[in-house]
ZADO-1210 file (C-alpha; in nm, 4 decimals, padded with zeros to 6 digits):
<atoms>
<atom x="-00.0006" y="00.0002" z="-00.0042" code="MET" pos="1"/>
<atom x="00.2786" y="00.2386" z="00.0885" code="ARG" pos="2"/>
<atom x="00.4514" y="00.1656" z="-00.2473" code="CYS" pos="3"/>
<atom x="00.1344" y="00.2484" z="-00.4317" code="ALA" pos="4"/>
<atom x="00.1084" y="00.5857" z="-00.2503" code="ALA" pos="5"/>
<atom x="00.4757" y="00.6687" z="-00.3371" code="ILE" pos="6"/>
<atom x="00.4194" y="00.5732" z="-00.6975" code="LEU" pos="7"/>
<atom x="00.1081" y="00.8016" z="-00.7083" code="ALA" pos="8"/>
<atom x="00.3170" y="01.0921" z="-00.5785" code="VAL" pos="9"/>
<atom x="00.5975" y="01.0338" z="-00.8303" code="VAL" pos="10"/>
<atom x="00.3403" y="01.0098" z="-01.1186" code="ALA" pos="11"/>
<atom x="00.1841" y="01.3351" z="-01.0048" code="THR" pos="12"/>
<atom x="00.5177" y="01.5130" z="-00.9925" code="ILE" pos="13"/>
<atom x="00.6190" y="01.3755" z="-01.3275" code="ALA" pos="14"/>
<atom x="00.2937" y="01.4830" z="-01.4946" code="SER" pos="15"/>
<atom x="00.3337" y="01.8321" z="-01.3507" code="GLY" pos="16"/>
<atom x="00.6878" y="01.8564" z="-01.4826" code="THR" pos="17"/>
<atom x="00.5688" y="01.7413" z="-01.8261" code="ALA" pos="18"/>
<atom x="00.2961" y="02.0058" z="-01.8320" code="ALA" pos="19"/>
<atom x="00.5493" y="02.2765" z="-01.7281" code="ALA" pos="20"/>
<atom x="00.7794" y="02.1745" z="-02.0049" code="ALA" pos="21"/>
<atom x="00.5096" y="02.2235" z="-02.2712" code="THR" pos="22"/>
<atom x="00.4711" y="02.6017" z="-02.1722" code="THR" pos="23"/>
<atom x="00.8498" y="02.6561" z="-02.1848" code="ARG" pos="24"/>
<atom x="00.9756" y="02.9494" z="-02.3988" code="ALA" pos="25"/>
<atom x="01.0878" y="02.8441" z="-02.7575" code="ARG" pos="26"/>
<atom x="01.2309" y="03.0018" z="-03.0600" code="VAL" pos="27"/>
<atom x="01.2548" y="02.9021" z="-03.4255" code="ALA" pos="28"/>
<atom x="01.4023" y="03.0480" z="-03.7450" code="VAL" pos="29"/>
<atom x="01.1223" y="03.0678" z="-04.0076" code="THR" pos="30"/>
<atom x="01.3174" y="03.2515" z="-04.2847" code="SER" pos="31"/>
<atom x="01.6870" y="03.2794" z="-04.3581" code="THR" pos="32"/>
<atom x="01.6840" y="03.5908" z="-04.5768" code="GLU" pos="33"/>
<atom x="01.6110" y="03.8176" z="-04.3950" code="PRO" pos="34"/>
<atom x="01.6492" y="03.6135" z="-04.0850" code="VAL" pos="35"/>
<atom x="01.3185" y="03.5869" z="-03.9032" code="THR" pos="36"/>
<atom x="01.2877" y="03.4511" z="-03.5567" code="VAL" pos="37"/>
<atom x="00.9576" y="03.3585" z="-03.3902" code="VAL" pos="38"/>
<atom x="00.9133" y="03.2946" z="-03.0227" code="GLY" pos="39"/>
<atom x="00.6381" y="03.1464" z="-02.8151" code="SER" pos="40"/>
<atom x="00.5847" y="03.0563" z="-02.4485" code="GLY" pos="41"/>
<atom x="00.7177" y="03.3797" z="-02.3172" code="PHE" pos="42"/>
<atom x="00.5312" y="03.5763" z="-02.0499" code="ARG" pos="43"/>
<atom x="00.2593" y="03.8110" z="-02.1601" code="SER" pos="44"/>
<atom x="00.3962" y="04.1496" z="-02.2674" code="ARG" pos="45"/>
<atom x="00.7496" y="04.0449" z="-02.1717" code="GLU" pos="46"/>
<atom x="01.0406" y="04.2528" z="-02.3206" code="ARG" pos="47"/>
<atom x="01.2704" y="04.0030" z="-02.5036" code="VAL" pos="48"/>
<atom x="01.6161" y="04.0599" z="-02.6274" code="THR" pos="49"/>
<atom x="01.6848" y="03.8358" z="-02.9231" code="VAL" pos="50"/>
<atom x="02.0438" y="03.7717" z="-03.0127" code="THR" pos="51"/>
<atom x="02.1288" y="03.6124" z="-03.3497" code="LEU" pos="52"/>
<atom x="02.4928" y="03.4909" z="-03.4145" code="MET" pos="53"/>
<atom x="02.5787" y="03.3904" z="-03.7648" code="THR" pos="54"/>
<atom x="02.8884" y="03.5402" z="-03.9379" code="THR" pos="55"/>
<atom x="02.8172" y="03.8387" z="-03.7056" code="GLY" pos="56"/>
<atom x="02.6171" y="03.9313" z="-03.4000" code="ILE" pos="57"/>
<atom x="02.2792" y="04.0944" z="-03.4311" code="HIS" pos="58"/>
<atom x="02.0477" y="04.2105" z="-03.1518" code="ARG" pos="59"/>
<atom x="01.6853" y="04.3247" z="-03.1458" code="LYS" pos="60"/>
<atom x="01.4493" y="04.3946" z="-02.8568" code="VAL" pos="61"/>
<atom x="01.0835" y="04.3040" z="-02.9118" code="VAL" pos="62"/>
<atom x="00.7793" y="04.2820" z="-02.6861" code="THR" pos="63"/>
<atom x="00.5842" y="03.9514" z="-02.6658" code="ALA" pos="64"/>
<atom x="00.2163" y="03.9819" z="-02.7252" code="GLY" pos="65"/>
<atom x="-00.0637" y="03.8929" z="-02.4800" code="ALA" pos="66"/>
<atom x="-00.0162" y="03.5192" z="-02.5482" code="LYS" pos="67"/>
<atom x="00.3634" y="03.5364" z="-02.5181" code="GLY" pos="68"/>
<atom x="00.4588" y="03.5220" z="-02.8825" code="ALA" pos="69"/>
<atom x="00.6740" y="03.7525" z="-03.0955" code="PHE" pos="70"/>
<atom x="00.8437" y="03.7857" z="-03.4361" code="THR" pos="71"/>
<atom x="01.1796" y="03.9422" z="-03.4817" code="ALA" pos="72"/>
<atom x="01.3145" y="04.0244" z="-03.8285" code="LYS" pos="73"/>
<atom x="01.6795" y="04.1034" z="-03.8781" code="PHE" pos="74"/>
<atom x="01.7173" y="04.3217" z="-04.1885" code="ALA" pos="75"/>
<atom x="02.0448" y="04.2631" z="-04.3618" code="GLY" pos="76"/>
<atom x="02.1170" y="03.9315" z="-04.1751" code="ALA" pos="77"/>
<atom x="02.1123" y="03.6081" z="-04.3707" code="THR" pos="78"/>
<atom x="02.1955" y="03.2420" z="-04.2966" code="ILE" pos="79"/>
<atom x="02.3729" y="03.0735" z="-04.5856" code="GLY" pos="80"/>
<atom x="02.3593" y="02.7117" z="-04.6945" code="TYR" pos="81"/>
<atom x="02.5187" y="02.4791" z="-04.4406" code="CYS" pos="82"/>
<atom x="02.5964" y="02.7698" z="-04.2072" code="GLU" pos="83"/>
<atom x="02.5786" y="02.7315" z="-03.8315" code="SER" pos="84"/>
<atom x="02.3744" y="02.9738" z="-03.6312" code="TYR" pos="85"/>
<atom x="02.2753" y="03.0498" z="-03.2732" code="PHE" pos="86"/>
<atom x="01.9679" y="03.2279" z="-03.1424" code="VAL" pos="87"/>
<atom x="01.9147" y="03.3384" z="-02.7741" code="ARG" pos="88"/>
<atom x="01.5998" y="03.5100" z="-02.6592" code="ALA" pos="89"/>
<atom x="01.5966" y="03.6306" z="-02.2962" code="LYS" pos="90"/>
<atom x="01.2981" y="03.7974" z="-02.1456" code="GLY" pos="91"/>
<atom x="01.3087" y="04.0592" z="-01.8714" code="ASN" pos="92"/>
<atom x="01.0722" y="03.8471" z="-01.6588" code="ARG" pos="93"/>
<atom x="01.2914" y="03.5325" z="-01.6663" code="GLY" pos="94"/>
<atom x="01.1969" y="03.3492" z="-01.9830" code="SER" pos="95"/>
<atom x="01.4785" y="03.2069" z="-02.1844" code="LEU" pos="96"/>
<atom x="01.4942" y="03.0127" z="-02.5167" code="ALA" pos="97"/>
<atom x="01.8037" y="02.9042" z="-02.6954" code="ILE" pos="98"/>
<atom x="01.8398" y="02.7439" z="-03.0409" code="LEU" pos="99"/>
<atom x="02.1753" y="02.6233" z="-03.1696" code="LYS" pos="100"/>
<atom x="02.1969" y="02.4779" z="-03.5205" code="VAL" pos="101"/>
<atom x="02.5101" y="02.3014" z="-03.6577" code="ILE" pos="102"/>
<atom x="02.4169" y="02.1451" z="-03.9917" code="PRO" pos="103"/>
<atom x="02.5701" y="01.8241" z="-04.1255" code="GLU" pos="104"/>
<atom x="02.6723" y="01.9175" z="-04.4741" code="CYS" pos="105"/>
<atom x="02.7912" y="01.6806" z="-04.7482" code="PRO" pos="106"/>
<atom x="03.1536" y="01.6982" z="-04.8252" code="SER" pos="107"/>
<atom x="03.2297" y="01.8660" z="-05.1577" code="SER" pos="108"/>
<atom x="03.5308" y="01.6374" z="-05.2385" code="GLY" pos="109"/>
<atom x="03.5139" y="01.3344" z="-05.4693" code="PRO" pos="110"/>
<atom x="03.3775" y="01.0164" z="-05.3224" code="SER" pos="111"/>
<atom x="03.5197" y="00.6836" z="-05.3546" code="GLY" pos="112"/>
</atoms>
């Protein structure tokens, strides 16, 4: 009986953790020219500093909407074919999302 109670508590904690993870802040790149970053899961009306690192470093400050989403366009910034990039979005109320992409590109040399 005691074992069943412990398992019930563990299951409750695990389900709460899973639910919290689904509302976590996230970012994605939806366009590479100009680079467009979308974010979701941030706090309502949170001020977010978005940092993009490609061949250079670009920063933009945006405000999340009522549902915690934003779009940031970086005019003049592009992500080339097989180019690594890093995005960090940090809100002034504690939200944080990071995206790091290191593509696996085919070698350009002869095969065989």
